[in-house]
N, C-alpha and C positions, 0 to 999 in steps of 0.2 A: 591262498597264502603265498604260493609261488609268484603270483602276479604282483602282490603287494611288495614282496622282496625285490622283484625286478624294477618296480616303480621307485623304490627307495634308492636302488643303485643308479637308476636313470637320473634321479634328482641330484645325487652326489656327483655323477659325471658332469651334469650340466653346470653345477657349481664350480667344478674344477675348470671346465672350459671357459666359463665367464671370468674366472680369476686370471687365466692365461691370456685371454683376449684383452682384459684390462691392462695387463702388464705390457702387451704389445702396443696398445694405444698409448699408454703412458710413455714408453720409450720413444715412439715415433713422434708424439707431440712435443716431447722435451727437446728434440732436435730443433724444432721451430722456435722454441723458447730461447735456446742457446743462440740461434741465428739472430733473433730480435735483440738480445742483449749485446751481442758483438756489434751489431749495426748501430745501436745507440752509443756504445763506447767509441766507435769510429767517428760518428758525428760529433761527439763531445770533444774528441782530440782535434778534429779538423776545425771546430769552432774556436778552440783555445789557440790553435796555430794561427787562424785568421785574425784573431784579436791582436796577437803579437805582431803580425805583419802590418796591421793597420797603424799601430803605433810607430813602426819603422817608416811607413810611407807618409805619415803626417807631416814630419819636418820637411821632407822633400816637396810635398804638395804646397806647403806655405811659400816655398821659393818660386813656385810657378805663378803666384798671384801678382797682378799688376799693382802699382802703388795705390791707385784709386780703390781697387777691390780690397786691398790689404787694409786701408783706412776704414772702408765701409764695414768690414768684418770685425775689426778689433777696436778702432777708435770710436766709431759711431755709437755702439751700444754703451760704452762708458760715458760718453758725452750725454746721451739720453738719460742715463741713470742719474748723473749729476743735476741735470735740468729738473728731473722729477723730484729730487731731494730738495732743490731750491723752492719749488712750488709748495711743498709741504711746510718748509720753514716759513715762507711768507704767509701761509694760512695760519700757522701757529701764532705769528706776530700779530696778525689781524684779529684773531680771537682774543689774544691777551689785551689788545687795545680796547676791544669791545667791552670786556669785563671791567677794565680800568675806568672807562667812561661811565659805565653804569654805577660804579661805586663812588666816583668822584668827578662829576660833570664839570666842576669849576676848574679843574686842572687839564682842560681839554688841549690847550696849546702845548703844554709841557709833555703830555702823553703822546700827542701826534708827532712832536719833534723826536721823542725817544723812539717811537715805532719806526719813523723814517730812517733814523740812524741805524737801527737794527737791520732794516731791509738793505740799506746800502752796504753794511758790513757783510751780510750774508751773500749779496751779489758779488762783492769784491772777492771773497773767499772762493766762491763758485768759479769765477773767471780765472783765478789763479790756478785752481785745480785743473780746469779745462786746458789751460795753457801748458801745464806740465804733461798732461796726457797727449796733447798735440805734439809737443817736442819729442816725447818718447817714441811715437809712431811715425812722425814725419821725417825722422832721421834716415829712414830706409829709402833707398833710391835704386831702382832697377831699370836698366836700359832694355830695349827690345831684344838685343842680342843675348843679354844675360837671361832674360825670361825664356827665350827660345832654348837656350842651353839647359836651363833648369827643367823645362818641360821634357826635353829629350832624356835627361837623367832620370826624371820621375817615371816616365813610361818604361824605360829600360829596367828600372828597379821593380816596377809593378809586374812586368812580364816575368822577371826572374822569380819573384815571390809566388806568382800564380803557378809557375811551372813546378816550384817546390811543393806547393799545395796539392797539385794534381798528382805528382809523384808519390807524395805521402798517402794520398787517397788510394791510389792503385796498389801501393805496398800493403796498406791495411786490408784492402779487399782480397788480395791474394792470400794474406795471412789468415783472414777469416774463412775463406773458402777451404784452405787446408785444414783448419780446425774442424769445420763443419763436415768435411769429407771423412776425416778420421772418426768423428763421432757417429756419422751415418753408417760407416763401415762396421763399427762395433754394434750399432743398433741392428743392422741387417743380419749380422751373424747371430745375435741373440734372438731376434725375431724368427729366424729360420729354425732355430732349435725349439722355440716355443711352438711354432707351427707344427713341427714334427710331433711334439707331445700332444697337441690338440688332435692331430690325425690319428694318433695311437688311441686316444680316449674315444674318438668317434667310432673306431673299429670295435673297441670293447662294447660300446653302446649298441652297435648293430647286432651283436651276439645275444642281447637280452631278448627274452621271449615275452614281449608285452602285447597282450591282446586286449585292446580297448577300442573297439569299433564305435562305441557310444560317443566318443569325443573326436571322431574323424571329421575333417573339414576339407573342402576343395583347396588346392594349392594357392589359388589367388585370393582366398578369404583370410582376413586377419582377426576378425571378431564375429562370433556367432551367438545370438540370443535364441534360446529354444524354450518355448512355453514359459517365459519368465512371468512370474506372478508375485505381486507385492501387496499384502493386506495390512491395514492398520485397524485392528479390531474388526468391525463389520464393514469397513470401507475398503473397497478393492481399487487401489491406485493404478496398478498395472495388471492386466488380465490376459494371461496366456499369450504374451507377445513374442513373436519370432521374426528374425530377419538376420541377414548376413551383411557384413561390411567388408568390401574388397580392399586389399592392400593398395595404398597409393591414391585412393579416390577421396573426394570430399563428399561426405555422407551427411544429409540433413534430416533432422527429426522435427516435424512440425505438428502443430495441434493447438486447439484453443487453450486459454488459461485454465489450469487445473486438469489438463489432459493426462498428466503423469510423466511429462518429458524429463523434468529434473529428477524425479524419482528413478527413472531408467538410468540416468547418469550415476546416481548414488548407488544403485544396485551393481552397475558395472565396476565402479571403483571400490565396492564393498563397504561403503559408508553405511549402507543398509544391507542386511543379509536377506536375500530374497526368500519369500515364503515357500516358493517352489520354482522349478525350472533351473536351467543351467546357463552359465556365461562362459563360453569357451574362447580362448585367445591363443594366437600363435606367437610364442615368445621369441626371444633373440636367437635361440638355437633352432628355430623353426619347428619346435615341438608344440603340440596342442595341449594346453594346460587348462584346468578347471579353475577359474577365478573364484568360484564359490568357496574354495578351500583356503584362499589367501586372507591374511589379515590386511586391514585397510592400509597400514603403513608400509606393507611390502609390495603393494600393487605397482608403485612408482618404479621399483627396481626392475620390473618386467618391461619398462618402456612405455607405461601409460601415465599421462599427466593430464591435468584439467585446470581450467580457469572457472571462476565463479561469476555470478551475475553482478556482484559488487566488486569494486577494486580492492584487492587484498594485498597491498604493499605495506612495507614497514616504513612508516613516515620518518623515523629518526635516522634512517640509513640512506646513503646516496643511492642513485640508480644502479651504479656498478656493484655496490655491496648487496643490493636487493637481488641482483642476478646471482651473485656468489652464494647467497643464502639458499637459492633454489638448487644449487649443486651439492648440497650437503650429503646426499646419498652416494655421491661419487667418490667421496673421500675414503681411502683404504687405510689411512693412518689412524692410530687410536688416540684416546684422550690424552695419554702421557705425551705423545708426539706433538699434539697441539699445545699442550701446557708449556713444554720447554722449547718449542719451535725447532724440532729436529731437522736435519738436512732433507730427509724424505718429505716431511710436511711442507717445507718451503718450496720444494720442487712441485709438489701437487698444487700448492697455492698459485705458483707462477703459471702452471699449465691451465688451470681453471680461469685465472685472471685473463690470460691471453685468449681463451675461448670466449669469455664474456665480452671482451673488447671487439673480437671478430663478429660476434652476433650483433652487437650494438651498431657496428659499422655496416653490416649487411642490411640491417633494417632501418638505416638512416637515423639512428638514435644516438650516435657517438657524441653529438653536441651536448647531450644531457648527462653524460657519463658521471660527472662530479656534482650534479644538481641533486637536490632533495625533492621527493615527490610532492610535498605540500606546495601548492601554488601552481603546479604545472597544469596545462590543459588536460581535460578529461580524456580526450582522444589519445594524447601521448601516453597517459597512464595505462590505457588499455593495451597499447602497443608494447609497453614495458612488460606487462603481464605475459603477453605472447612471447616476448624475447626470453623471459625467465623460464618458460616451459622448455625452451630449446637447450638449456644448460644441462639437462639430464640425458641427452642423446635419445629423445623419445622416438617411438615407432608409431604411437597413436596419441593424438592430441584431442582432448574433448573440450569443446568450447560451449559454455552456457550463456547464451544471448550476448555474444561479443559486441554487437552493434547497439546495444541498449544505451540510450543517452547520448549517442553521437549525432552530429549534424551530417549533412550530405557530403561535404568535403572530407570529413573524418571517416565516414563510412567507405568512401571511395579509396582512401588510403588503406583502410583495413582490408578491403578486398584485394588490393595489390599485395599487401603483406602476407595474407593467407596463401595466395597463389605462389608467392616467392618461397615461403616455407615449404609448401607441398612439393615444389620443383627442386629447390636447392638442397633441402634437408631430408628429402625422401620420406616425408611423413604422411600418414593417413590422418585426415581431419574429419572429426565427427562433431557436428554442431547442432545446437538448438537455437532457433532464431525466429522472431516474429516479423522481421522486415522481409516481406515476400519478394521484393525486388532483389535484395541481396541473395536470398536463398535460390531463387530461380536463375540468377546470373552465375553463381559460383559452384553450386552443387552438381555432382555427377549423378547421384542417386538421392531420392527423397522418400522418406517413409512418413506417412500421415497417420496420426493416431487420434482417438477421441475417447474419453473416459477409460484410458488405459488399453483400449483395443485397437488393433491395426485396421485402418480403413483401406489403405492402398500403398503400394510401393512401386517405384519406377523412376523414369527420367523426369526432369522438370515439365516437359510438354505433356507427358502422360498424366502427371499429377494435376496439372492445370485443367485438363479435359475430363478428369474423373468426376462423375456425378456425385458420388458419396462425399468426396472431399469438398466439392462446391456447396453441397447442402450443409455439411457439418462444420465447415471451417471458412470457406470463402463466401458463404452467404447465398449460394445458388446462383442461377443465371439472372 
């Protein structure tokens, strides 16, 4: 009874710590959001200023043109347009003549004379308009001395405006730095107070008398399966399976079709409730928790995410929105806040959107940010699924046949992405895969199973040289 009470208090303390840590992350990440918004505002102001300067320089730039260049830029296009119009008029006269002759062949001479008169009239009007255009632009006359003076004036004005632009840029940068520094100072003070609260709660946790040696794990282990068994009626899909997954490694689970690999994943994520055995996991607070007691929709909150064999994206949403959907468990605002778009909700949305853009950038997917999944290459869709898992700040990512359906180039890209996620996002990767080249290249530890039973566990070299694995899975020597 006392142990149950201590466990209840421990869970309550863990929840409080998670809430405080979330608030710290929220405040820290919002500083980056403010910085990005200020930077966008600065760029917008500078762009507007630059457009205004361009208008001022335009008149001076015209004065630097020689007479010939001036005519080529302004007169030549108008003359070309008039000539094109004349061609269309002559075609229209020719078509009219053709129709007239087909209807009344006996009036050929009269129709030809009329057509020629129309052509001459059109040509005359065209020449008159061209002459007016030429008179308008040929009136300009600039000597070499005048052109040189105009060029000096233009360069001087350009230098002055560039200096104003740079001064404005520096002023905005200083102003933004001041705002960010003030916000960061407030955030540091608040986070310091929150950290003190967390330390206080951790001290209270340490006084709890929890004796649960059954769920103990080594410090370097993040997941432990102990005698895991899953039966479907008389069929034993997983048979007393045990192994440990170390934090930060890439762990591979291999076996023939029907060996029970996906069933193991479903038991870990609690989609299936194991018939017997335990699944122990080291949570964000570094406490060992029994996943068997968790509901399936709460497992993700502990930092465990998974992908499926098939692509499970929402086709009606953009790639960016698909990532945001994956972050739904991170929202701390309630339904009412989402309904009326409160200030806190908008801030959360901005933080998560910034995180999504960062992830897409890190995984070289930012090009597809506003694209819809339908029609994109299958390899890209697989990478988008991987990107979506990162939205939840995971500690353990479970991948079910990530390379299925990919060609060699896409598989190589997948390997690069998995390694990047492992290194940059400090994630443990647990995967099932039939591509042995990929498994042997990327995995630190491999567990081979057959008919739900463990055959061997070890490094890729050890698994390749294991006789049982060769006979049951690799086909023997």
